[in-house]
Backbone as a chain_set.jsonl record, in Angstrom:
{"seq": "MGFIKKSGKGKNKILDFSANINPLKYKGIKNLLLKNLDSVFYYPDAINKNTKESIARYLKINPENIMVGNGTSELIYLIALTFNPKSALILVPTFSEYERAMNAVNAKIHFLNLGENFKFPVDKIKDLKGDILFLCNPNNPTGNLLFNREEIYEISENFSLVVADESFMEFIKDEERQTLIHGVKNKNFIVLRSFSKFFGLPGLRLGYAVSDKNIIEKLNAHTNP", "coords": {"N": [[-9.426, 30.092, 2.915], [-10.882, 30.92, 5.771], [-11.505, 30.122, 9.841], [-11.752, 31.84, 12.201], [-11.374, 31.124, 15.645], [-11.753, 31.313, 19.076], [-8.884, 31.429, 21.053], [-7.802, 29.789, 24.346], [-6.016, 30.924, 25.83], [-7.124, 33.866, 25.412], [-6.172, 34.436, 22.536], [-6.55, 34.588, 19.737], [-7.073, 32.14, 17.33], [-6.518, 30.556, 13.645], [-8.293, 28.656, 11.876], [-7.788, 26.521, 9.638], [-9.951, 25.954, 6.858], [-9.87, 25.648, 3.838], [-8.24, 24.079, 2.265], [-8.984, 20.369, 1.487], [-8.103, 17.963, 2.451], [-6.602, 14.819, 4.225], [-7.162, 14.933, 7.602], [-5.965, 13.074, 9.28], [-3.013, 11.732, 10.362], [-0.05, 10.021, 8.972], [1.17, 7.418, 10.463], [4.385, 7.256, 10.819], [5.565, 8.567, 8.695], [6.427, 10.46, 8.621], [9.193, 9.816, 9.97], [10.052, 7.972, 8.328], [10.474, 10.117, 5.903], [13.096, 11.592, 7.293], [14.474, 9.944, 7.24], [15.521, 9.662, 4.796], [16.155, 11.531, 3.863], [18.927, 12.001, 2.484], [19.011, 11.364, -0.019], [18.369, 13.679, -1.226], [20.146, 14.848, -2.13], [20.808, 13.824, -4.702], [20.266, 13.89, -8.184], [16.613, 12.456, -9.06], [15.431, 9.225, -10.508], [15.077, 9.383, -13.397], [12.61, 8.217, -15.21], [10.977, 7.235, -13.194], [11.171, 4.462, -11.651], [11.483, 2.477, -9.517], [8.977, 4.482, -7.815], [6.575, 3.943, -9.647], [7.064, 0.841, -9.551], [6.24, 1.106, -6.861], [3.879, 2.025, -6.186], [2.573, 0.004, -7.923], [1.879, -1.892, -6.537], [0.77, -1.241, -4.708], [-1.608, -0.857, -6.165], [-2.252, -3.171, -7.543], [-1.284, -3.568, -10.182], [-0.123, -2.825, -13.241], [3.2, -1.599, -13.81], [3.693, -0.378, -15.725], [1.652, 0.58, -16.717], [1.083, 3.397, -15.335], [2.258, 6.717, -14.65], [4.052, 8.932, -12.891], [3.815, 12.05, -11.811], [4.679, 15.438, -11.579], [2.437, 16.048, -8.911], [-1.488, 15.645, -9.369], [-2.114, 18.073, -10.939], [-0.272, 19.04, -12.547], [-0.133, 16.405, -14.791], [-2.748, 16.926, -15.349], [-2.744, 19.368, -17.055], [-0.356, 18.346, -18.765], [-1.842, 16.439, -20.283], [-3.882, 17.368, -21.666], [-1.611, 19.16, -23.523], [-0.647, 16.485, -24.634], [-2.993, 15.766, -26.431], [-3.915, 17.939, -27.206], [-7.028, 18.581, -27.265], [-9.906, 19.501, -28.689], [-12.501, 19.737, -28.078], [-14.583, 19.76, -25.1], [-16.194, 18.392, -22.294], [-17.037, 19.106, -18.922], [-17.923, 18.977, -16.08], [-19.837, 21.064, -13.579], [-20.565, 22.248, -10.16], [-16.752, 21.634, -10.208], [-13.46, 21.016, -10.297], [-10.879, 23.767, -10.801], [-8.681, 23.094, -12.492], [-9.279, 21.713, -14.775], [-10.425, 23.167, -16.549], [-9.131, 25.386, -16.579], [-6.753, 24.033, -18.251], [-7.5, 23.074, -20.385], [-7.995, 25.523, -21.979], [-6.08, 26.516, -22.24], [-5.138, 25.203, -24.523], [-7.01, 25.948, -25.741], [-9.601, 24.79, -26.57], [-13.021, 24.209, -27.093], [-15.023, 25.121, -24.676], [-17.866, 23.202, -22.853], [-20.026, 23.039, -20.178], [-21.427, 21.528, -18.006], [-24.542, 21.966, -15.716], [-24.506, 20.723, -12.504], [-27.232, 19.856, -11.169], [-29.771, 19.706, -8.786], [-28.866, 17.724, -5.176], [-26.128, 17.903, -6.477], [-26.039, 16.276, -8.457], [-26.224, 14.256, -11.914], [-28.702, 13.68, -14.623], [-27.876, 10.488, -15.586], [-29.206, 9.581, -18.456], [-29.136, 11.448, -19.56], [-26.701, 12.188, -20.25], [-25.469, 10.803, -21.554], [-26.116, 11.031, -24.091], [-24.217, 13.096, -24.905], [-21.299, 13.935, -27.069], [-17.956, 14.172, -27.799], [-14.409, 15.544, -27.524], [-13.211, 15.252, -25.037], [-13.768, 14.19, -21.916], [-14.171, 15.595, -18.67], [-13.979, 14.313, -15.405], [-14.636, 14.097, -12.307], [-14.436, 12.386, -9.384], [-14.621, 10.625, -7.061], [-16.66, 14.292, -6.48], [-15.041, 17.037, -6.4], [-16.049, 20.489, -5.519], [-17.839, 19.412, -3.704], [-17.919, 16.642, -2.855], [-19.171, 14.016, -3.544], [-19.851, 10.945, -5.784], [-20.414, 11.231, -8.675], [-21.353, 9.835, -10.402], [-21.513, 5.959, -10.785], [-19.066, 3.416, -11.516], [-20.369, 1.419, -13.353], [-22.188, 3.3, -14.895], [-20.25, 5.264, -16.163], [-18.379, 3.757, -17.695], [-21.295, 3.52, -19.358], [-21.063, 5.969, -20.644], [-18.455, 7.008, -21.22], [-18.377, 5.855, -24.212], [-18.836, 7.522, -26.117], [-16.84, 9.114, -25.987], [-13.175, 10.851, -26.834], [-11.773, 10.497, -25.066], [-11.485, 9.604, -21.663], [-11.152, 11.147, -18.951], [-10.79, 10.475, -15.652], [-10.636, 12.063, -12.521], [-9.554, 10.346, -9.793], [-8.729, 11.514, -6.888], [-9.945, 11.222, -4.302], [-10.791, 9.08, -4.19], [-9.791, 6.959, -2.333], [-11.479, 7.275, 0.157], [-13.72, 6.567, 0.222], [-16.071, 4.068, 1.345], [-16.639, 1.777, -0.636], [-14.653, 1.592, -2.77], [-13.113, -0.572, -4.036], [-14.601, -1.744, -5.519], [-16.08, 1.112, -6.783], [-13.582, 2.441, -8.149], [-11.891, 2.565, -11.224], [-9.647, 2.207, -11.665], [-8.805, -0.308, -12.884], [-9.833, -0.898, -14.591], [-8.713, 0.068, -17.168], [-7.477, -1.139, -19.241], [-7.191, -1.355, -22.636], [-9.28, 0.313, -22.659], [-10.633, 4.204, -22.952], [-9.665, 5.568, -20.959], [-8.316, 7.426, -18.594], [-7.151, 7.476, -15.337], [-6.626, 9.673, -12.449], [-5.043, 9.89, -9.791], [-3.574, 11.059, -6.668], [-1.153, 12.036, -3.757], [-1.893, 14.272, -2.09], [-4.121, 14.317, -1.044], [-5.636, 12.37, 0.569], [-3.67, 10.552, 1.493], [-2.253, 12.897, 2.522], [-0.029, 14.567, 2.117], [0.527, 17.212, 1.03], [2.043, 18.859, 0.442], [4.735, 17.261, -1.138], [4.005, 16.901, -3.565], [2.821, 15.3, -5.129], [1.082, 13.059, -7.956], [-0.419, 10.475, -9.841], [-0.816, 8.733, -12.947], [-3.063, 6.778, -14.223], [-3.45, 4.334, -16.851], [-4.352, 3.01, -20.32], [-1.321, 1.632, -21.481], [-0.484, 1.84, -24.281], [-1.706, 4.808, -24.271], [-0.23, 5.562, -21.813], [2.668, 5.502, -22.58], [2.059, 7.615, -24.866], [1.522, 10.103, -23.618], [3.95, 10.078, -22.132], [5.828, 10.766, -23.741], [5.647, 13.666, -23.976], [5.82, 14.524, -22.151], [8.039, 17.126, -19.755], [11.598, 16.405, -19.204]], "CA": [[-10.879, 30.815, 4.072], [-10.47, 30.6, 7.565], [-12.543, 29.871, 10.7], [-11.03, 32.34, 13.778], [-11.786, 30.827, 17.256], [-10.894, 31.732, 20.07], [-7.79, 30.086, 22.302], [-7.995, 29.733, 25.64], [-5.869, 32.474, 26.396], [-7.34, 35.077, 24.929], [-5.731, 35.027, 21.153], [-7.018, 34.422, 17.62], [-6.243, 30.932, 16.374], [-6.757, 30.523, 12.759], [-8.593, 27.349, 11.556], [-7.92, 26.842, 7.898], [-11.004, 25.074, 5.702], [-9.538, 26.125, 2.357], [-8.015, 22.732, 1.884], [-9.927, 19.25, 1.581], [-6.633, 16.913, 3.192], [-7.104, 13.518, 4.991], [-6.667, 15.365, 9.182], [-5.273, 12.012, 9.774], [-1.001, 11.787, 9.833], [-0.002, 8.519, 9.02], [2.38, 7.109, 11.474], [6.264, 6.474, 10.277], [5.701, 8.92, 7.539], [7.582, 11.799, 8.865], [10.611, 9.339, 10.565], [10.432, 7.644, 6.907], [11.365, 11.214, 5.106], [13.913, 12.119, 7.694], [15.466, 8.697, 6.539], [15.624, 8.882, 3.677], [16.569, 12.409, 3.637], [19.905, 11.956, 1.618], [18.609, 11.292, -1.161], [17.947, 15.063, -2.223], [21.029, 14.988, -2.888], [20.996, 13.317, -5.973], [18.432, 13.519, -9.067], [15.869, 11.711, -8.92], [15.28, 8.5, -11.042], [14.604, 9.859, -14.804], [11.302, 7.317, -15.015], [10.354, 6.449, -11.477], [10.922, 3.131, -11.723], [10.745, 2.469, -7.985], [7.919, 4.736, -7.164], [5.612, 2.904, -10.483], [6.51, -0.273, -8.702], [5.502, 0.84, -5.215], [1.987, 2.291, -6.033], [1.811, -0.963, -8.861], [1.732, -2.994, -5.542], [-0.584, -1.024, -3.449], [-2.699, -0.655, -7.214], [-2.301, -4.417, -7.744], [-1.559, -3.247, -11.959], [1.499, -3.004, -14.148], [3.975, -0.545, -13.488], [3.248, -0.121, -17.466], [0.357, 1.535, -16.961], [1.491, 4.112, -14.155], [2.942, 7.554, -14.867], [4.005, 9.784, -12.248], [3.804, 13.784, -12.259], [4.127, 16.663, -9.999], [0.482, 16.436, -8.161], [-2.219, 15.79, -10.399], [-2.058, 19.003, -11.716], [0.9, 18.636, -13.69], [-0.84, 15.501, -15.284], [-3.85, 17.792, -16.599], [-1.837, 20.109, -18.398], [0.272, 16.873, -19.849], [-3.213, 15.386, -21.253], [-3.977, 18.924, -22.643], [-0.894, 19.466, -24.701], [-0.205, 15.497, -25.32], [-3.976, 15.204, -27.653], [-5.106, 18.836, -27.903], [-8.721, 18.128, -27.548], [-10.843, 20.69, -29.607], [-13.64, 20.459, -27.35], [-14.437, 19.367, -23.442], [-16.935, 18.563, -21.357], [-16.883, 19.382, -17.863], [-19.589, 19.036, -15.1], [-19.595, 21.962, -12.772], [-19.131, 23.276, -10.0], [-15.585, 20.84, -9.993], [-11.927, 21.268, -9.578], [-10.486, 23.898, -11.511], [-7.834, 23.204, -13.345], [-9.594, 20.899, -15.927], [-10.991, 24.788, -17.797], [-7.625, 26.628, -17.283], [-5.631, 23.554, -19.133], [-8.514, 23.47, -21.886], [-8.523, 26.904, -22.011], [-4.646, 26.324, -22.326], [-5.074, 24.405, -25.497], [-8.126, 26.715, -26.911], [-10.596, 23.665, -26.451], [-14.162, 24.465, -26.684], [-15.708, 24.184, -23.443], [-19.289, 22.646, -22.611], [-20.236, 22.705, -19.173], [-22.537, 21.226, -17.612], [-24.571, 22.267, -13.954], [-25.217, 19.135, -12.025], [-28.482, 19.689, -10.74], [-30.651, 18.449, -7.328], [-27.941, 16.747, -4.559], [-25.045, 17.648, -7.136], [-25.887, 14.973, -9.447], [-26.818, 14.66, -13.226], [-29.16, 12.213, -14.469], [-26.743, 9.664, -16.643], [-29.878, 9.258, -19.182], [-29.215, 12.814, -20.495], [-25.016, 12.771, -20.68], [-25.015, 9.549, -22.878], [-26.261, 10.996, -25.354], [-23.557, 14.053, -25.268], [-19.845, 13.717, -26.978], [-16.915, 15.094, -27.397], [-13.085, 14.766, -27.642], [-12.867, 14.874, -23.748], [-14.835, 14.423, -20.785], [-13.302, 14.88, -17.746], [-15.088, 13.932, -14.119], [-13.781, 14.451, -10.601], [-15.346, 11.002, -8.917], [-15.945, 11.412, -6.117], [-16.653, 15.193, -6.86], [-14.353, 18.416, -5.166], [-15.765, 20.431, -3.689], [-19.536, 18.743, -3.744], [-17.881, 15.225, -1.741], [-20.149, 12.958, -4.196], [-19.951, 10.241, -6.29], [-20.917, 12.275, -9.749], [-21.827, 8.427, -11.086], [-20.726, 4.825, -10.515], [-18.561, 2.604, -12.475], [-20.925, 1.478, -15.288], [-23.119, 4.48, -15.786], [-19.092, 5.87, -16.368], [-18.75, 2.802, -19.028], [-21.859, 3.647, -20.478], [-20.985, 7.27, -21.24], [-17.333, 6.775, -21.814], [-18.29, 5.057, -25.563], [-19.335, 8.706, -26.479], [-16.015, 10.293, -26.03], [-12.044, 10.015, -27.437], [-10.962, 10.376, -24.117], [-12.464, 9.98, -20.195], [-10.27, 11.778, -17.609], [-11.51, 10.279, -14.582], [-9.604, 12.413, -11.247], [-10.464, 9.832, -8.268], [-7.985, 11.701, -5.697], [-10.717, 11.579, -3.065], [-11.297, 7.706, -4.101], [-9.55, 6.251, -1.424], [-11.696, 8.152, 1.045], [-15.287, 6.304, 0.109], [-15.819, 2.343, 1.938], [-16.724, 0.797, -1.709], [-13.496, 1.613, -3.407], [-13.155, -1.29, -4.737], [-16.57, -1.775, -6.735], [-16.195, 1.954, -7.672], [-12.688, 2.551, -8.876], [-12.033, 2.63, -12.551], [-8.194, 1.711, -12.045], [-8.628, -1.514, -13.146], [-10.627, -0.947, -16.117], [-8.241, 0.722, -17.955], [-6.531, -1.592, -20.163], [-7.779, -1.198, -23.647], [-10.321, 1.347, -22.766], [-10.457, 5.668, -23.154], [-9.784, 6.535, -19.788], [-6.836, 8.169, -17.805], [-7.697, 7.419, -13.75], [-5.678, 10.514, -11.998], [-4.289, 9.744, -7.853], [-3.118, 12.058, -5.162], [-1.0, 11.343, -2.364], [-2.005, 14.928, -1.442], [-5.871, 14.436, 0.11], [-6.357, 11.042, 1.169], [-2.267, 10.623, 1.966], [-2.022, 13.951, 3.489], [1.549, 14.715, 1.747], [0.408, 18.055, -0.721], [4.392, 19.541, -0.212], [5.453, 15.91, -2.091], [3.614, 17.249, -5.038], [2.994, 13.675, -5.989], [0.389, 12.687, -8.083], [0.426, 9.301, -10.911], [-2.296, 8.645, -13.963], [-3.083, 5.019, -14.424], [-4.328, 4.118, -17.848], [-3.349, 2.135, -21.076], [-0.098, 1.015, -22.325], [-0.282, 3.336, -25.546], [-1.782, 6.237, -23.414], [0.968, 5.844, -20.974], [3.939, 6.237, -23.87], [1.898, 9.19, -25.547], [2.287, 11.344, -22.482], [5.421, 10.221, -21.318], [6.911, 10.98, -24.888], [5.265, 15.032, -24.17], [6.343, 15.419, -20.734], [9.298, 17.482, -19.812], [12.538, 16.198, -18.221]], "C": [[-10.681, 29.845, 5.018], [-11.634, 30.575, 8.345], [-11.576, 30.704, 11.977], [-11.978, 31.905, 15.172], [-10.78, 30.837, 18.316], [-10.375, 30.602, 20.699], [-8.446, 30.644, 23.812], [-7.447, 31.015, 26.451], [-5.856, 33.991, 26.177], [-7.092, 35.665, 23.588], [-6.751, 33.968, 20.283], [-6.717, 32.907, 17.368], [-7.106, 30.881, 14.814], [-7.05, 29.182, 12.017], [-8.602, 27.336, 10.322], [-8.867, 25.489, 6.951], [-10.519, 25.24, 4.103], [-9.079, 24.835, 1.913], [-7.989, 21.25, 2.135], [-8.774, 18.434, 1.753], [-7.231, 16.254, 4.294], [-6.344, 14.914, 6.616], [-5.767, 14.111, 9.557], [-3.988, 11.949, 9.36], [-0.565, 10.457, 10.239], [0.932, 7.983, 9.56], [3.695, 6.52, 10.909], [6.173, 7.088, 9.26], [7.103, 10.24, 7.571], [9.299, 10.982, 8.929], [11.068, 8.777, 8.775], [11.124, 9.078, 5.85], [12.513, 11.271, 5.662], [14.911, 10.769, 7.005], [16.042, 8.64, 6.263], [15.651, 10.246, 3.14], [17.698, 12.455, 2.512], [20.182, 11.672, 0.104], [18.587, 12.55, -2.164], [18.877, 15.341, -2.522], [21.918, 15.155, -4.08], [19.764, 13.178, -6.833], [17.616, 11.873, -8.954], [15.627, 10.087, -10.376], [14.413, 9.077, -12.277], [12.79, 9.495, -14.549], [10.532, 6.797, -13.863], [9.881, 5.794, -11.491], [10.432, 2.617, -10.357], [9.577, 3.136, -7.548], [6.6, 4.305, -8.196], [5.408, 1.711, -9.731], [5.898, -0.482, -7.29], [4.012, 1.284, -5.695], [1.942, 0.781, -7.244], [1.263, -2.183, -7.602], [0.848, -2.349, -5.129], [-1.188, -1.337, -4.556], [-2.916, -2.677, -6.866], [-2.383, -4.511, -9.08], [0.104, -3.689, -12.215], [2.228, -1.956, -14.403], [3.88, 0.375, -14.899], [2.023, 0.867, -17.704], [0.197, 2.205, -16.197], [2.217, 5.2, -15.086], [2.969, 8.838, -13.699], [4.644, 11.187, -12.997], [4.283, 14.137, -10.492], [2.944, 16.952, -9.604], [-0.061, 16.088, -10.076], [-2.09, 16.902, -11.658], [-1.251, 19.491, -12.973], [0.125, 17.439, -15.241], [-1.707, 15.808, -16.462], [-3.417, 18.116, -17.659], [-1.088, 19.339, -19.268], [-0.754, 17.014, -20.757], [-3.757, 16.473, -22.313], [-3.305, 18.999, -23.438], [-0.658, 18.05, -25.371], [-1.731, 15.42, -26.811], [-4.568, 16.723, -27.618], [-6.214, 18.667, -28.24], [-9.298, 19.596, -28.448], [-12.048, 20.923, -28.91], [-13.885, 19.123, -26.043], [-15.578, 19.485, -23.118], [-17.017, 18.343, -19.798], [-18.042, 19.922, -17.408], [-19.277, 19.743, -13.917], [-20.437, 22.227, -11.732], [-17.838, 21.845, -10.023], [-14.5, 21.434, -9.397], [-11.893, 22.111, -11.208], [-9.907, 24.357, -12.391], [-8.202, 22.258, -14.459], [-9.951, 22.585, -16.993], [-9.809, 25.396, -17.838], [-6.721, 25.067, -18.031], [-6.108, 22.845, -20.51], [-8.123, 24.741, -22.844], [-6.855, 26.972, -22.52], [-4.238, 25.692, -23.963], [-6.081, 24.945, -26.845], [-8.979, 26.094, -27.585], [-11.446, 24.848, -26.852], [-14.613, 23.948, -25.742], [-17.113, 23.981, -23.451], [-19.441, 22.803, -21.17], [-21.599, 22.342, -18.635], [-23.31, 21.653, -16.321], [-25.011, 21.14, -13.279], [-26.1, 20.245, -10.472], [-29.081, 19.691, -8.896], [-29.276, 17.524, -6.576], [-26.344, 16.9, -5.377], [-24.651, 16.497, -8.114], [-26.588, 15.534, -10.815], [-27.219, 13.992, -14.009], [-28.097, 11.631, -16.543], [-27.381, 9.579, -18.024], [-29.475, 10.729, -20.664], [-27.144, 13.158, -21.037], [-24.824, 12.12, -21.239], [-25.028, 9.676, -23.92], [-24.812, 12.237, -26.075], [-22.458, 13.085, -25.836], [-19.038, 14.445, -27.367], [-15.241, 14.877, -27.209], [-12.418, 13.896, -25.917], [-13.638, 15.008, -23.11], [-13.544, 14.226, -19.293], [-14.884, 14.85, -16.225], [-14.216, 13.757, -13.387], [-14.723, 13.635, -9.705], [-14.797, 10.2, -7.891], [-15.625, 13.234, -6.585], [-15.674, 16.458, -5.716], [-14.872, 19.753, -6.342], [-17.02, 19.585, -3.266], [-19.364, 17.083, -2.669], [-18.02, 14.394, -2.515], [-19.515, 12.436, -4.476], [-20.792, 11.346, -7.49], [-21.66, 10.429, -10.156], [-20.772, 7.485, -10.862], [-20.217, 4.131, -11.633], [-19.512, 2.232, -13.558], [-21.612, 2.347, -15.403], [-21.587, 5.213, -16.541], [-18.378, 4.887, -17.82], [-19.354, 3.158, -20.117], [-21.331, 4.737, -21.179], [-19.612, 7.174, -21.568], [-17.166, 6.865, -23.588], [-18.488, 6.694, -26.641], [-18.092, 9.487, -26.797], [-14.872, 9.874, -26.234], [-11.313, 9.816, -26.229], [-11.552, 10.463, -22.796], [-11.049, 10.163, -19.629], [-11.323, 11.803, -16.307], [-10.575, 10.994, -13.425], [-10.86, 11.998, -9.794], [-9.437, 10.125, -6.886], [-8.478, 11.608, -4.57], [-11.162, 10.152, -2.967], [-11.079, 7.145, -2.693], [-10.278, 6.587, -0.018], [-13.299, 7.066, 1.412], [-15.033, 4.42, 0.407], [-15.934, 1.186, 0.697], [-15.344, 1.177, -3.013], [-13.116, 0.974, -4.502], [-14.046, -1.451, -5.86], [-16.348, -0.256, -7.605], [-15.063, 2.703, -8.719], [-12.862, 2.28, -10.328], [-10.036, 2.576, -12.682], [-7.942, 0.642, -13.227], [-9.469, -1.872, -14.186], [-9.972, 0.015, -16.924], [-7.632, 0.263, -19.066], [-8.031, -1.476, -21.563], [-9.463, -0.286, -23.924], [-9.898, 2.996, -22.721], [-10.437, 6.204, -21.886], [-8.365, 6.616, -19.283], [-7.458, 8.27, -16.651], [-6.53, 8.348, -13.278], [-5.578, 10.161, -10.314], [-3.647, 11.024, -7.995], [-2.402, 11.17, -4.182], [-1.265, 12.962, -1.592], [-2.991, 15.09, -0.631], [-5.941, 13.158, 0.549], [-4.096, 10.828, 1.973], [-1.855, 12.198, 3.21], [-0.853, 14.286, 2.699], [1.732, 15.709, 0.82], [1.947, 18.645, -0.987], [5.116, 18.688, -0.981], [5.245, 16.674, -3.516], [4.017, 16.205, -6.024], [1.961, 12.922, -6.697], [0.703, 11.232, -9.545], [-1.6, 9.218, -11.204], [-2.221, 7.13, -13.782], [-4.234, 5.156, -16.176], [-3.816, 2.93, -19.058], [-2.028, 2.184, -21.554], [0.799, 2.36, -23.224], [-0.606, 4.275, -25.275], [-0.419, 7.049, -22.793], [2.185, 6.711, -22.079], [2.972, 7.838, -24.549], [2.181, 10.483, -24.363], [3.22, 11.267, -21.77], [6.606, 11.266, -22.409], [6.55, 12.925, -24.945], [5.887, 15.453, -22.926], [8.188, 15.803, -20.39], [10.534, 16.345, -18.611], [12.337, 15.894, -16.825]], "O": [[-10.445, 28.64, 5.104], [-12.711, 30.902, 7.848], [-10.735, 30.054, 12.598], [-13.061, 32.375, 15.52], [-9.591, 30.538, 18.428], [-10.815, 29.472, 20.91], [-9.228, 31.53, 24.157], [-7.98, 31.774, 27.26], [-5.103, 34.908, 26.506], [-7.45, 36.792, 23.248], [-7.393, 32.924, 20.397], [-5.508, 32.832, 17.144], [-8.304, 31.161, 14.833], [-6.083, 28.587, 11.542], [-9.377, 28.091, 9.735], [-8.438, 24.408, 6.547], [-11.234, 24.679, 3.273], [-9.727, 24.453, 0.939], [-7.127, 20.794, 2.886], [-8.414, 18.169, 0.605], [-8.043, 16.715, 5.096], [-5.292, 15.55, 6.537], [-4.762, 14.359, 10.222], [-3.706, 12.077, 8.169], [-0.629, 9.9, 11.335], [1.921, 8.137, 8.843], [3.853, 5.334, 10.62], [6.686, 6.423, 8.36], [8.081, 10.629, 6.932], [10.285, 11.321, 8.274], [12.09, 9.095, 8.168], [12.146, 8.944, 5.175], [13.404, 11.046, 4.844], [15.951, 10.906, 6.36], [17.081, 8.068, 6.594], [15.224, 10.361, 1.991], [17.319, 13.028, 1.491], [21.169, 11.738, -0.629], [18.72, 12.551, -3.388], [18.872, 16.25, -3.352], [22.881, 15.832, -4.438], [18.684, 12.657, -6.556], [17.981, 10.704, -8.825], [15.87, 10.615, -11.461], [13.195, 9.221, -12.167], [11.964, 10.189, -13.957], [9.583, 6.012, -13.837], [8.654, 5.721, -11.423], [9.254, 2.377, -10.092], [8.928, 2.431, -6.775], [5.514, 4.303, -7.616], [4.323, 1.335, -9.286], [5.372, -1.443, -6.727], [3.063, 0.573, -5.365], [0.744, 0.52, -7.349], [0.456, -3.095, -7.783], [-0.213, -2.973, -5.145], [-1.647, -2.459, -4.34], [-3.667, -3.19, -6.037], [-3.236, -5.265, -9.549], [0.985, -4.397, -11.726], [1.853, -1.28, -15.361], [3.993, 1.597, -14.987], [1.668, 1.619, -18.612], [-0.968, 2.104, -15.811], [2.736, 4.825, -16.138], [2.023, 9.622, -13.627], [5.372, 11.43, -13.959], [4.301, 13.717, -9.335], [2.389, 18.013, -9.889], [0.438, 16.17, -11.198], [-2.001, 16.701, -12.869], [-1.558, 20.105, -13.994], [-0.018, 17.797, -16.41], [-1.719, 15.468, -17.645], [-3.489, 17.628, -18.787], [-1.112, 19.586, -20.474], [-0.647, 17.592, -21.839], [-3.97, 16.327, -23.517], [-3.88, 18.961, -24.526], [-0.457, 18.097, -26.584], [-1.456, 15.074, -27.96], [-5.735, 16.815, -28.0], [-6.535, 18.584, -29.426], [-8.628, 20.62, -28.579], [-12.654, 21.992, -28.985], [-13.49, 17.958, -26.073], [-16.211, 20.484, -23.462], [-17.069, 17.155, -19.483], [-18.831, 20.766, -17.831], [-18.489, 19.203, -13.141], [-21.497, 22.584, -12.247], [-18.445, 20.815, -9.729], [-14.454, 22.124, -8.379], [-12.382, 21.727, -12.271], [-10.098, 25.388, -13.035], [-7.24, 21.988, -15.179], [-9.533, 22.746, -18.14], [-9.365, 25.907, -18.866], [-5.636, 25.514, -18.405], [-5.445, 22.285, -21.383], [-8.007, 24.826, -24.066], [-6.685, 27.787, -23.427], [-3.102, 25.781, -24.429], [-6.104, 24.705, -28.052], [-9.307, 26.362, -28.74], [-11.068, 26.013, -26.974], [-14.748, 22.733, -25.598], [-17.677, 24.755, -24.225], [-18.294, 22.525, -20.821], [-22.665, 22.899, -18.896], [-22.423, 21.751, -15.474], [-26.069, 20.638, -13.659], [-25.768, 20.891, -9.478], [-28.262, 19.667, -7.977], [-28.683, 16.709, -7.283], [-25.431, 16.16, -5.012], [-23.578, 15.993, -8.447], [-27.203, 16.586, -10.989], [-26.312, 13.339, -14.525], [-27.877, 12.035, -17.685], [-26.578, 9.5, -18.953], [-29.529, 10.85, -21.888], [-26.603, 13.962, -21.796], [-23.808, 12.367, -21.888], [-24.427, 9.028, -24.777], [-24.472, 12.287, -27.258], [-22.379, 11.904, -25.501], [-19.353, 15.634, -27.322], [-14.933, 13.827, -26.643], [-11.766, 12.892, -25.629], [-14.465, 15.882, -23.37], [-12.665, 13.419, -18.99], [-16.068, 15.184, -16.173], [-13.102, 13.316, -13.669], [-15.752, 14.173, -9.294], [-14.568, 9.006, -8.089], [-14.498, 13.52, -6.99], [-15.768, 16.559, -4.493], [-14.419, 19.997, -7.46], [-16.886, 19.064, -2.159], [-20.249, 16.545, -2.003], [-17.047, 13.64, -2.536], [-18.38, 12.634, -4.042], [-21.664, 12.136, -7.127], [-22.867, 10.348, -9.925], [-19.575, 7.751, -10.75], [-20.831, 4.188, -12.698], [-19.397, 2.773, -14.658], [-21.912, 2.308, -16.596], [-21.84, 5.769, -17.61], [-17.947, 5.456, -18.823], [-18.905, 3.253, -21.26], [-21.099, 4.547, -22.373], [-19.619, 7.339, -22.788], [-16.337, 7.53, -24.209], [-18.213, 6.711, -27.841], [-18.1, 10.367, -27.657], [-14.76, 8.664, -26.036], [-10.327, 9.08, -26.218], [-12.232, 11.479, -22.654], [-10.062, 9.457, -19.835], [-12.206, 12.6, -15.989], [-9.508, 10.384, -13.356], [-11.848, 12.458, -9.222], [-9.299, 9.286, -5.996], [-7.731, 11.843, -3.62], [-11.8, 9.796, -1.976], [-12.032, 6.887, -1.958], [-9.69, 6.183, 0.986], [-13.804, 6.887, 2.521], [-14.173, 3.7, -0.1], [-15.519, 0.034, 0.822], [-15.499, 0.805, -4.177], [-12.838, 1.46, -5.598], [-13.878, -1.163, -7.046], [-16.402, -0.263, -8.834], [-15.359, 3.332, -9.735], [-13.927, 1.784, -10.697], [-9.374, 2.883, -13.673], [-7.16, 0.709, -14.175], [-9.738, -3.013, -14.561], [-10.701, 0.871, -17.427], [-7.225, 1.068, -19.904], [-9.257, -1.507, -21.452], [-10.308, -0.256, -24.819], [-8.713, 3.154, -22.426], [-11.093, 7.212, -21.627], [-7.446, 5.87, -19.622], [-8.379, 9.087, -16.628], [-5.408, 7.967, -13.612], [-6.666, 10.408, -9.793], [-3.319, 11.748, -8.936], [-2.731, 10.043, -3.814], [-0.848, 12.989, -0.434], [-2.944, 15.818, 0.361], [-6.944, 13.186, 1.263], [-3.755, 11.172, 3.104], [-1.34, 12.278, 4.325], [-0.862, 13.217, 3.31], [2.592, 15.63, -0.058], [2.665, 18.815, -1.973], [6.111, 19.134, -1.553], [6.115, 16.954, -4.341], [4.792, 16.07, -6.97], [1.751, 11.873, -6.088], [1.799, 11.079, -10.085], [-2.671, 9.38, -10.618], [-1.326, 6.498, -13.222], [-5.259, 5.779, -16.452], [-2.999, 2.063, -18.749], [-1.822, 3.207, -22.206], [1.742, 3.145, -23.121], [0.012, 5.154, -25.877], [0.145, 8.131, -22.954], [2.448, 7.898, -22.277], [3.471, 8.963, -24.564], [2.903, 11.479, -24.409], [3.502, 12.072, -20.882], [7.561, 12.007, -22.172], [7.11, 13.557, -25.841], [6.386, 16.559, -22.721], [9.189, 15.129, -20.637], [10.247, 15.762, -17.565], [13.306, 15.738, -16.081]]}, "num_chains": 1, "name": "protein.A"}
């Protein structure tokens, strides 16, 4: 999707609105990538030790609760492969890869259509049950928080696993109050984050999952080298 704009010289310029990525470029990232260009001549660390430790410092959590992937999309499919859910609940409209990943493992998908203001009453969803619940929070493409953190805690009790995609969480002002990052221990949560959106680095294909240590170990056991 794009928008054609007339330039001053009579030529058309296409402005791309198809990718919801932070337009603000972070100073120093280009120079940092160039400075470390020689690293592409070597295979990376298979367990991503340095990357996980850097993310852990950024989030103020333990590296053992982090798994790195080739973008969050790879992790969504890895979750499907690892846990092989029989049923899934997805609130729509939302990121299409949840549905595709569930179809890949032949899960029965239940869709809930978001209503007015792209919200869904928490009283209705907390009575529903299933193997896995996908929540994109803030939601893509609607941009709003579907539920606050306390509501998600309440909802999660009825699902074996809750995947909370927080790829856009860093855009909101009360991120610290709404994120599930610090509540994953002893909980059935997998929180997904991406470097593509807020940091504007989609070409790096870098995303990560945050979860209980046991869940991370199960995911690692099913990942490709």
